[in-house]
C-alpha positions in Angstrom: 86.1 92.9 168.7 83.0 92.1 170.7 82.7 95.7 171.7 83.0 96.8 168.1 80.3 94.3 167.1 77.9 95.6 169.7 78.6 99.2 168.7 77.8 98.4 165.0 74.6 96.7 165.9 73.6 99.8 167.9 74.4 102.1 165.0 72.4 99.9 162.6 69.4 100.0 165.0 69.5 103.8 165.4 70.0 104.2 161.6 66.9 102.1 160.9 64.7 104.3 163.2 66.1 107.5 161.7 65.5 106.1 158.2 61.9 105.4 158.9 61.3 108.9 160.4 63.1 110.6 157.6 61.2 108.7 154.9 57.8 110.0 156.3 59.2 113.5 156.6 60.5 113.4 153.0 57.2 112.1 151.7 55.3 115.0 153.4 57.7 117.7 152.2 57.8 116.5 148.6 54.0 116.0 148.5 53.5 119.6 149.7 56.0 121.0 147.2 54.5 119.1 144.2 50.9 120.0 145.2 51.8 123.7 145.4 53.4 123.5 141.9 50.4 121.7 140.6 48.0 124.3 142.0 50.0 127.1 140.3 50.0 125.3 137.0 46.3 124.5 137.1 45.3 128.1 138.0 47.5 129.4 135.2 46.2 126.9 132.6 42.6 127.4 133.7 42.9 131.1 133.3 44.1 130.7 129.7 41.3 128.3 128.9 38.7 130.6 130.5 39.9 133.5 128.3 39.4 131.5 125.1 36.1 130.1 126.4 34.9 133.6 127.3 35.6 135.0 123.8 33.9 132.1 122.1 30.9 132.3 124.3 30.5 136.0 123.8 30.7 135.7 120.0 28.1 133.0 120.1 25.6 135.4 121.7 26.5 138.3 119.5 23.3 139.5 117.7 25.3 141.2 115.0 27.0 137.9 114.0 23.6 136.2 114.0 22.2 139.0 111.8 25.3 138.7 109.6 24.6 135.0 109.0 20.9 135.7 108.2 21.4 139.0 106.3 20.7 139.4 102.5 23.7 139.1 100.2 23.7 142.8 99.4 24.7 143.6 103.0 27.6 141.1 103.2 30.4 143.5 102.3 29.4 146.3 104.6 28.8 143.9 107.6 32.0 141.9 107.0 33.9 145.2 106.9 32.5 146.0 110.3 34.1 142.7 111.7 37.5 143.4 110.3 38.5 145.0 113.5 37.3 142.0 115.5 39.4 139.8 113.2 42.5 141.9 114.0 41.8 141.6 117.7 41.5 137.8 117.5 44.8 137.6 115.7 46.5 139.9 118.3 45.1 137.7 121.1 46.5 134.6 119.4 49.9 136.0 118.9 50.2 137.1 122.5 49.2 133.8 124.0 51.7 131.1 125.0 49.4 128.5 123.5 48.9 128.3 119.8 45.2 128.8 119.3 42.6 129.5 116.6 39.2 131.1 117.2 36.9 130.5 114.2 33.4 131.9 113.5 31.3 129.7 111.1 28.4 131.3 109.2 26.6 128.3 107.5 23.9 130.3 105.8 26.4 132.6 104.2 28.8 129.7 103.5 31.6 131.7 105.0 33.9 131.7 108.1 36.6 133.8 109.5 39.3 132.9 112.1 42.2 134.3 113.9 44.7 132.1 112.0 43.2 131.7 108.5 41.3 134.9 108.0 38.1 134.9 105.9 37.4 131.7 103.9 34.5 129.8 102.2 32.6 127.3 104.3 30.4 124.6 102.8 27.7 123.6 105.2 27.0 120.3 103.5 30.6 119.1 104.2 31.4 120.7 107.6 28.3 121.4 109.6 27.7 117.8 110.4 30.9 117.7 112.5 29.9 120.8 114.3 26.4 119.6 115.1 27.7 116.3 116.5 29.9 118.1 119.1 28.7 119.0 122.6 28.5 122.8 123.2 30.5 124.4 126.0 32.7 121.3 126.8 36.4 121.0 126.0 37.1 118.0 123.8 40.1 116.4 122.0 39.4 116.4 118.3 41.5 115.7 115.2 41.9 118.5 112.8 41.8 117.0 109.3 43.4 120.1 107.7 46.5 120.2 109.9 46.4 116.4 110.7 47.0 117.3 114.4 45.1 116.7 117.6 43.5 119.9 119.1 41.9 120.7 122.4 38.7 122.4 121.3 35.5 124.0 122.7 32.4 125.0 120.7 29.5 127.4 121.3 26.5 127.8 119.1 24.0 130.7 118.8 20.2 130.3 118.9 18.4 129.8 115.6 15.4 128.3 113.9 17.6 125.8 112.0 21.2 124.5 112.1 22.1 126.5 109.0 20.7 129.7 110.5 22.9 129.4 113.7 26.4 130.7 114.2 29.0 128.2 115.4 32.1 129.4 117.3 35.1 127.2 118.0 38.3 127.8 120.1 41.1 125.4 119.3 44.4 124.9 121.1 47.3 122.9 119.8 47.8 119.9 122.1 51.6 119.9 121.5 51.8 123.3 123.3 50.0 121.8 126.2 52.3 118.8 126.2 55.3 121.2 126.3 53.8 123.1 129.2 53.4 119.7 131.0 57.0 118.9 130.3 58.1 122.3 131.7 56.1 121.8 134.8 58.1 122.5 137.9 59.0 119.1 139.2 58.7 117.3 135.8 62.3 116.1 136.1 61.2 114.0 139.1 57.9 112.6 137.7 55.2 112.9 135.1 52.6 115.7 134.8 49.3 114.9 133.0 46.0 116.5 132.2 42.6 114.8 132.1 40.0 116.5 129.8 36.3 116.6 130.5 35.8 113.9 127.9 38.3 111.6 129.8 41.2 112.0 127.4 44.7 112.0 129.0 47.2 114.6 127.7 50.8 114.1 128.6 54.3 114.9 127.2 55.7 111.3 127.3 54.7 108.2 129.1 58.1 107.7 130.8 56.9 104.9 133.1 54.9 102.9 130.4 51.7 103.2 132.4 48.2 102.1 131.4 46.9 105.7 131.0 43.3 104.6 130.4 43.3 103.0 133.8 44.8 106.1 135.3 42.0 108.2 133.7 39.4 105.8 135.2 41.0 106.1 138.7 41.1 110.0 138.4 37.6 110.2 137.2 36.3 108.2 140.2 37.8 110.6 142.8 35.1 112.4 144.8 37.3 115.2 146.2 38.3 118.3 144.3 42.0 117.7 145.2 44.1 115.1 146.9 46.4 112.2 146.3 46.3 108.4 146.2 48.6 105.5 145.5 48.1 102.7 143.0 50.1 99.7 141.8 51.2 99.0 138.3 53.4 96.1 137.4 54.2 95.6 141.1 55.5 99.1 141.3 53.6 101.6 143.6 53.0 105.1 142.1 51.9 108.2 143.9 49.4 110.5 142.1 48.4 114.0 143.2 45.5 115.8 141.5 43.4 119.0 141.4 40.0 119.2 139.7 38.8 122.5 138.1 35.1 123.2 138.5 35.2 126.0 135.9 36.3 123.9 132.9 36.1 120.3 134.1 39.8 119.5 133.7 41.8 117.4 136.2 45.5 118.3 136.7 47.7 115.5 138.0 51.3 114.8 138.9 52.5 111.2 139.1 55.8 109.8 140.3 57.0 106.4 141.5 56.8 105.9 145.2 60.5 105.1 145.3 61.2 108.7 144.6 60.2 109.6 148.1 63.0 107.3 149.4 65.8 109.2 147.7 66.7 111.2 150.8 66.4 108.0 152.8 68.8 106.2 150.6 71.2 109.1 151.0 70.9 108.7 154.8 71.5 105.0 154.5 74.6 105.7 152.4 76.0 107.9 155.1 75.1 105.3 157.7 77.0 102.6 155.8 79.9 104.9 155.3 80.0 105.5 159.0 79.9 101.8 159.7 82.6 101.2 157.1 84.8 103.9 158.8 84.2 102.2 162.2 85.3 98.9 160.8 88.4 100.4 159.3 89.2 102.1 162.6 88.8 98.8 164.3 91.1 97.1 161.9 93.7 99.8 162.2 93.5 99.6 165.9 94.1 95.9 165.8 97.0 96.2 163.4 98.5 98.8 165.7 98.5 96.4 168.6 100.3 93.6 166.6 102.2 95.8 164.1 105.6 95.1 165.6 105.3 91.4 164.7 102.5 90.7 162.2 103.2 93.6 159.8 106.9 92.9 159.4 106.4 89.2 158.9 103.7 90.0 156.3 106.1 92.3 154.4 108.8 89.7 154.4 106.3 87.1 153.1 105.4 89.5 150.3 109.0 90.2 149.5 109.7 86.4 149.3 107.0 86.1 146.7 108.7 88.8 144.5 112.0 87.0 144.5 112.0 85.5 141.0 114.4 84.3 138.3 114.2 87.7 136.6 116.6 89.1 139.2 114.3 91.8 140.5 115.9 93.8 143.3 114.1 93.1 146.6 115.3 94.7 149.9 113.6 95.1 153.2 113.9 98.2 155.3 115.8 97.2 158.5 114.9 99.3 161.5 117.1 98.8 164.5 115.3 97.9 167.7 112.7 95.9 165.9 112.2 92.3 167.3 112.8 90.7 163.9 115.4 93.1 162.4 117.9 90.2 162.5 115.6 88.2 160.3 115.3 91.1 157.8 119.1 91.4 157.6 119.5 87.7 156.8 116.8 88.0 154.1 118.5 90.9 152.5 121.8 89.0 152.4 120.1 86.0 150.8 118.4 88.2 148.2 121.7 89.8 147.3 123.4 86.4 146.8 120.4 85.2 144.6 120.6 88.4 142.5 124.4 87.9 141.9 123.8 84.3 140.9 121.0 85.3 138.5 123.2 88.0 136.9 126.0 85.5 136.4 123.6 82.9 134.8 122.0 85.6 132.6 125.4 86.8 131.3 126.4 83.2 130.6 123.2 82.5 128.8 123.6 85.7 126.7 127.1 84.6 125.7 125.8 81.2 124.8 123.0 82.7 122.7 125.5 85.0 121.0 127.6 82.0 120.1 124.6 80.1 118.7 123.6 83.2 116.6 127.2 83.5 115.2 127.2 79.7 114.3 123.9 80.0 112.6 124.9 83.2 110.8 128.2 81.7 109.5 126.7 78.7 107.9 127.3 79.0 104.1 125.9 76.7 101.4 129.0 74.9 100.0 127.2 74.0 96.9 126.7 77.6 95.9 130.5 78.3 96.4 131.4 75.1 94.4 129.0 75.9 91.6 130.0 79.5 91.4 133.8 78.8 91.2 133.1 76.0 88.7 131.2 78.5 86.5 134.1 81.0 86.8 136.5 78.3 85.7 134.3 77.5 82.7 134.2 81.2 81.6 138.0 81.4 81.9 138.3 78.2 79.8 136.0 79.8 77.2 138.2 82.9 77.3 135.3 85.1 78.7 137.9 86.8 80.8 136.0 90.1 81.4 132.8 88.3 82.5 134.9 85.9 84.7 136.7 88.9 86.3 133.4 90.6 87.0 131.8 87.5 88.5 135.0 86.9 90.6 134.7 90.5 92.0 131.0 89.8 92.9 132.0 86.5 94.5 134.7 88.2 96.6 132.4 91.0 97.7 129.7 88.5 98.6 131.9 86.1 100.6 133.6 89.0 102.3 130.2 90.1 103.6 129.1 86.6 104.4 132.2 85.6 106.3 132.6 88.7 108.5 131.8 86.9 111.8 132.6 90.0 113.8 129.5 91.9 112.6 126.3 90.8 114.1 124.0 93.5 112.7 123.9 95.5 109.5 121.8 98.3 107.9 119.0 97.2 105.7 120.5 98.9 102.7 123.8 97.0 103.2 121.8 93.7 103.5 119.9 94.6 100.3 123.2 95.5 98.5 124.6 92.0 99.4 121.4 90.4 98.0 121.9 92.4 94.8 125.4 91.0 94.7 124.1 87.5 95.0 121.5 88.1 92.3 124.2 89.5 90.0 126.2 86.2 90.5 123.1 84.2 89.6 122.4 86.4 86.6 125.8 85.1 85.2 124.6 81.5 85.6 121.0 82.1 84.4 121.0 85.1 82.1 117.7 86.7 81.2 115.8 84.3 83.5 115.8 86.4 86.8 113.4 89.3 87.4 114.3 90.8 90.8 112.2 93.6 92.3 112.9 95.5 95.6 110.2 97.7 97.3 111.5 99.6 100.4 110.6 102.7 102.2 113.5 105.2 102.3 113.3 105.7 106.1 114.1 102.0 106.6 117.5 102.1 104.8 119.5 102.8 108.0 117.6 100.5 110.3 119.7 97.8 111.9 118.7 94.1 111.4 120.6 90.8 112.0 123.2 90.3 109.3 122.5 87.6 106.6 118.8 87.4 107.7 117.3 87.7 104.2 119.9 86.3 101.8 119.2 82.7 102.8 115.6 83.2 101.7 116.7 84.4 98.3 119.2 81.5 98.0 116.5 79.0 99.0 114.5 80.1 96.0 117.3 79.0 93.6 118.0 75.9 95.6 114.5 74.5 96.0 111.8 76.9 94.7 112.7 76.7 91.0 112.3 73.3 89.4 113.7 74.4 86.0 114.7 77.6 84.3 112.4 77.2 81.3 110.3 80.2 82.6 111.6 83.4 84.1 112.1 83.6 87.8 110.2 86.5 89.5 111.4 87.5 93.0 109.8 90.3 95.0 111.5 91.7 98.1 109.4 94.2 100.2 110.1 96.1 103.4 107.3 97.9 105.3 107.2 99.7 108.7 103.9 99.0 110.5 103.3 100.0 114.1 107.0 99.9 115.1 107.4 96.5 113.4 109.3 95.8 110.2 107.5 93.5 107.7 109.9 91.8 105.3 108.3 89.7 102.6 110.0 87.5 100.0 107.8 86.1 97.2 108.6 84.0 94.1 106.8 82.2 91.3 108.6 78.9 91.7 107.4 75.4 92.0 105.7 76.0 95.4 104.8 73.2 97.8 101.9 70.8 98.4 99.8 71.3 101.5 101.4 68.3 103.2 104.9 69.5 102.4 104.0 73.1 103.7 102.7 71.6 106.9 106.0 69.6 107.4 108.1 72.7 106.8 106.1 74.7 109.3 106.4 72.0 111.9 110.1 71.6 111.5 111.1 75.3 111.8 112.7 74.8 115.3 114.2 71.3 114.6 117.1 72.3 112.2 116.3 69.6 109.5 118.8 68.7 106.8 116.4 69.1 103.9 114.9 72.0 101.9 113.6 73.7 105.0 117.1 74.1 106.5 117.4 77.8 105.6 114.0 78.6 106.9 114.8 76.8 110.2 118.1 78.7 110.5 116.4 82.1 110.1 113.5 81.1 112.5 115.9 80.0 115.3 118.0 83.2 114.9 114.8 85.3 115.3 113.8 83.4 118.4 117.2 83.8 120.0 117.3 87.6 119.2 113.7 88.7 119.7 112.0 85.9 121.6 108.2 86.0 121.1 108.3 89.4 119.5 109.4 88.1 116.1 107.1 86.2 113.8 107.7 84.1 110.7 104.9 82.9 108.4 105.2 80.7 105.3 102.5 80.4 102.6 102.8 78.3 99.4 100.7 76.6 96.8 102.0 73.9 94.4 102.7 75.5 91.0 102.1 79.1 92.3 105.3 79.9 94.2 106.1 80.6 97.9 105.9 83.6 100.1 107.7 84.1 103.4 106.9 87.0 105.8 109.2 88.1 108.6 107.9 90.4 111.3 110.5 91.9 113.6 110.6 94.8 116.1 112.0 98.1 114.8 114.7 98.1 117.4 117.1 95.3 118.3 117.3 94.3 122.0 120.1 96.2 123.8 122.0 93.0 124.7 121.8 91.7 121.2 123.0 94.6 119.1 126.7 93.6 119.0 129.1 95.0 116.4 127.6 96.5 113.2 128.8 95.8 109.7 131.6 98.2 108.8 132.7 98.8 112.5 135.8 97.5 114.3 139.4 96.7 113.3 138.3 93.7 111.2 137.0 96.0 108.5 140.1 96.3 106.4 
């Protein structure tokens, strides 16, 4: 380990030296590359400006234009016609330039002008000549065009004359947005920020991606004495590197700016490789150490991990016993112990499942004796009143209902069979309370053959008649709905009975798993069956308001657990 530590210290030292050398090399290479790109861009842009400047300057010294401005009105048409060819040339030049431009000739005395973009138009000296006179001749400036509401890069030349109105004014305008796009397409713009400083100290850029104080940058650029070079300045504690080239022909300064951290990208890459190398060295050392002690430490570690995985769920855990290993005997004893634990767990699980099944059958077989007594008593009264046909029908319903309810061999049933049994129960109650029961079932067709625990819903319906209806002066409305939502079945039972107070509702909810002997017995019965069958996957919610009825919502998985399905209603020898 000491040798490994010395080795890593040596690697870090060498890497630091290489990092420093590589950083300086990267700085020089990137500076040379960006300066070359900046030189090409400045030469290309300056040539374009010079061509516009040359045309405007030559037009300002054109004696024919001066004569046109000062000529009598009778000569206007013939002289203007002579300049139609010039107008076509100006338009051709504009169309074939990568920068949108407009060269305009103003004739104040004739109150006319013509341009490469707008053609011939009227010009009122009283409104426009003041702006032209206030500008400096032969210098590129940033102006705001009121007609287009855009910033323009413009240069103006003016001819000789005895008065302002007798002189010819020539302007060459370039759309600044095109210049910004050129700066954005500058080779290297993806690494930094290209900018342009005009002779009137205006900074043109595509986007201020670093949030710099560009007025301060313009001041620093303007103070440079050399025609080209580079310098570093600090803004918000971040160093920036700026390269520039000044053009003597047009007075522009072309610059390229990028954070100083950009020069360290290759260095960071080298550092990354260095740390990867150190990491691999450490891994190699660890593997080497493990190889020395693998015959003892690794097997013991595996056995410790295996011990952690032995849990009451009975998960199978076995260790690979390799003969000749120093602790193979220990592994064999561990495997024997794990096998015995697994057998014990399986026996306990089977016993628990049988116990749960017994509890479910006991809960399922609990029948309200009052309903049986009242129904039989009602049949007796109908027979005594010689309503034999009605008594016979009700007796058939009772037989069908109790046959379904007492079939202890069936643990599950189809939803449509459960619904049919509920309809049988409602028909029995219809005999006792005619014209007072409105029963509505809403069920998706695809749920009809889905298996659910038998006698799961009927106790909720029976509970409505036992406790939810204080009197039968008003009709009883019962709504039973089945919905399939995300592999869960929602079963809701709603009524318009007496409802419960808030305190009573809280007591019912609290007593769900306590099997009370009051009105909440049926709800507790159902809740405990759901917990035995589905564990935490099943939910039961109860909502009620005094005078506005009660609603119960059961949410159960679409599929019953494999060890809880049991025999289905209608199967087996007991179905005779």
